[in-house]
C-alpha positions as CSV (number, residue, x, y, z in Angstrom):
1,M,123.6,65.3,389.5
2,D,120.9,64.1,390.4
3,F,117.3,65.1,388.6
4,N,115.6,64.0,390.8
5,E,116.0,66.1,393.5
6,D,112.8,68.6,395.2
7,F,111.7,71.5,392.9
8,C,110.5,74.6,394.6
9,Y,107.0,73.8,394.9
10,R,105.1,75.3,391.8
11,E,101.7,75.0,390.4
12,K,101.4,72.3,387.5
13,D,100.5,72.8,384.1
14,L,97.3,71.1,384.0
15,Y,96.4,69.0,380.5
16,N,94.1,66.8,380.7
17,T,91.5,69.5,382.0
18,K,88.6,69.2,379.8
19,E,85.6,67.1,379.0
20,F,84.5,65.9,375.8
21,E,80.8,64.6,374.0
22,E,81.7,61.1,374.4
23,C,83.2,59.7,371.0
24,D,81.2,58.8,367.9
25,Y,83.0,56.1,365.8
26,S,80.2,56.5,363.2
27,I,81.5,59.3,361.8
28,P,84.9,59.9,360.7
29,R,87.9,60.9,362.1
30,E,88.4,64.3,361.1
31,E,84.5,65.5,362.4
32,Q,85.1,64.0,365.8
33,M,88.8,66.5,365.2
34,R,86.4,69.2,364.5
35,R,84.2,69.0,367.2
36,N,87.0,68.7,369.8
37,N,88.1,72.5,368.8
38,Q,91.2,70.0,368.1
39,E,93.2,70.3,370.5
40,G,96.5,71.3,370.1
41,G,99.9,69.0,370.8
42,L,103.3,68.8,371.8
43,V,106.4,68.8,369.7
44,A,109.5,66.9,370.0
45,I,113.0,68.1,369.9
46,Y,115.8,66.0,370.0
47,G,119.5,66.0,370.6
48,T,122.4,65.7,373.2
49,I,123.6,67.4,376.5
50,V,126.1,69.2,376.2
51,H,126.2,70.9,379.9
52,I,123.7,71.4,382.9
53,D,123.1,74.2,385.1
54,T,121.1,73.9,388.3
55,V,119.0,76.8,388.9
56,Y,118.4,77.6,392.9
57,S,115.2,79.6,394.4
58,E,116.4,83.0,395.5
59,Q,113.5,82.8,398.5
60,K,114.7,79.2,399.4
61,K,118.2,78.6,399.0
62,D,118.1,75.0,399.1
63,C,115.0,74.0,396.6
64,I,115.7,74.0,392.4
65,E,113.6,76.6,390.6
66,Y,114.7,74.2,387.5
67,Y,117.7,73.3,385.8
68,D,119.0,74.0,381.7
69,L,120.0,72.1,380.2
70,S,122.8,73.1,376.7
71,I,120.7,70.3,374.1
72,Q,122.9,70.3,370.4
73,T,119.9,69.1,368.2
74,E,120.6,66.5,365.8
75,N,120.8,69.6,362.8
76,N,124.3,70.6,365.1
77,N,121.8,74.1,366.8
78,E,122.2,75.4,370.1
79,V,119.0,75.2,372.1
80,H,118.0,74.9,376.2
81,F,115.3,72.9,377.6
82,I,114.2,74.3,380.8
83,L,113.2,70.9,383.2
84,S,110.9,71.7,386.4
85,A,108.1,70.8,388.8
86,N,106.2,70.7,385.3
87,T,108.6,68.4,383.7
88,Y,107.8,64.0,383.5
89,F,110.6,62.4,383.4
90,V,110.8,59.7,381.7
91,D,113.6,57.6,383.0
92,C,115.7,58.5,386.2
93,F,119.0,60.0,384.6
94,Y,121.7,61.8,386.1
95,D,124.4,64.1,385.2
96,E,125.1,62.5,382.2
97,V,126.6,65.0,379.5
98,G,126.8,63.4,376.3
99,A,123.8,61.2,376.6
100,K,121.2,61.4,373.8
101,V,117.4,62.8,374.8
102,V,114.3,64.0,373.2
103,G,112.4,66.5,375.0
104,F,108.5,67.9,374.7
105,Y,107.6,71.2,374.9
106,D,103.4,72.8,374.4
107,P,103.9,75.3,371.3
108,M,101.6,77.0,373.3
109,Q,103.0,77.8,375.9
110,P,105.1,81.3,376.3
111,M,108.5,81.3,375.2
112,P,111.1,84.3,375.6
113,L,112.4,85.9,372.5
114,I,116.0,84.5,373.2
115,Y,118.6,82.9,371.6
116,P,119.4,80.2,372.0
117,P,115.6,79.4,372.2
118,R,114.6,78.2,375.8
119,Y,111.7,75.8,375.7
120,Q,109.8,74.8,378.7
121,I,110.3,70.8,378.5
122,R,106.5,68.7,379.0
123,V,108.0,65.5,379.2
124,I,111.8,64.7,378.8
125,A,113.3,61.2,377.9
126,L,116.9,59.3,376.9
127,E,116.9,58.4,373.5
128,L,117.2,54.7,374.2
129,P,118.2,51.2,371.7
130,G,114.7,49.6,370.7
131,R,112.7,51.8,372.6
132,F,110.6,55.1,371.1
133,V,108.9,57.5,372.9
134,K,105.9,59.8,371.6
135,A,103.8,62.7,374.2
136,D,101.7,64.0,372.8
137,F,97.3,64.7,372.4
138,F,95.9,61.4,371.4
139,D,92.8,61.6,370.2
140,C,88.9,59.0,369.6
141,F,91.1,57.4,367.4
142,L,93.9,56.6,369.8
143,V,95.6,58.9,366.7
144,S,98.1,61.8,367.8
145,Q,97.5,65.5,367.0
146,D,100.1,65.0,364.7
147,N,98.9,62.2,362.3
148,Q,102.2,60.5,363.1
149,L,100.9,56.9,365.3
150,Q,97.2,55.6,366.1
151,L,97.9,53.5,369.8
152,E,96.4,49.5,369.3
153,V,95.8,48.8,373.1
154,T,96.7,45.2,374.6
155,N,96.5,43.0,377.2
156,N,100.1,43.8,377.5
157,T,100.0,47.0,377.1
158,Y,100.8,49.1,381.0
159,I,98.6,52.2,381.1
160,I,99.8,54.2,384.9
161,N,98.6,58.0,386.2
162,E,101.1,60.4,385.8
163,D,101.5,60.8,389.4
164,R,102.4,57.8,390.8
165,G,102.3,55.5,388.8
166,T,99.3,53.7,389.8
167,P,97.2,52.0,387.2
168,Y,95.0,54.1,385.4
169,C,91.6,52.5,384.4
170,G,89.6,55.3,383.3
171,N,89.0,56.4,379.0
172,I,92.2,56.8,377.1
173,S,90.4,59.1,374.9
174,N,90.9,62.6,373.7
175,K,94.0,62.7,376.5
176,Y,97.8,64.1,376.5
177,M,99.4,61.5,377.6
178,I,103.4,59.4,377.0
179,V,103.7,56.4,374.9
180,L,106.5,54.0,374.1
181,F,106.8,50.8,372.7
182,S,109.2,49.6,370.2
183,R,108.0,48.3,366.6
184,T,105.4,50.0,364.2
185,T,103.9,49.3,361.0
186,R,104.7,51.7,357.9
187,S,101.5,53.3,357.6
188,I,100.9,56.6,358.5
189,P,100.2,57.0,361.0
190,A,101.8,54.1,362.1
191,I,100.2,52.0,364.5
192,T,101.7,50.3,367.7
193,Q,101.0,48.4,369.7
194,P,102.5,50.4,373.1
195,N,104.3,48.9,376.1
196,V,103.4,51.5,378.7
197,I,100.8,54.6,378.5
198,I,101.4,57.1,381.0
199,V,98.4,59.3,380.8
200,L,99.5,63.4,381.6
201,R,97.2,65.3,384.2
């Protein structure tokens, strides 16, 4: 099973549509957050793939509505990752039962009240040795919404668009982004010089 097969067309949930005022670094971060109405963040779930179902469209039998991944979390709970046209795949991977993955979902999106819970996954990535993945909203100071990670961008940081993987040359403050990095400081928030930043739509 190739997760790169074509999904049925659907409108994507857009994230970086809100206009913010210019960042004023002379005022504290807490005030910046208040002025920006504190955007919601993305939440990570770590686990192992135990089963994969492919759900095809009832109208168009040749296109995929979504993938349903049964996941055993680190706490040995069962959850389902729903992967659709709205999901960004950090890695190209196939039918890998037993693969360790991390999925990021938007807690503000509606979710059916059923068990096991089904999460509409916005970003999914493999857990790979020596690489860390973070998807979240990053503020004027490039601090993640959960206050766990701060970005220190260098000339070695590769910044791209979600859509076509082309270089992104705009402002990355107050954006939903995916960050790939290999090491951090032990401070709070931890500081990293990311290898790759992917700006979400």
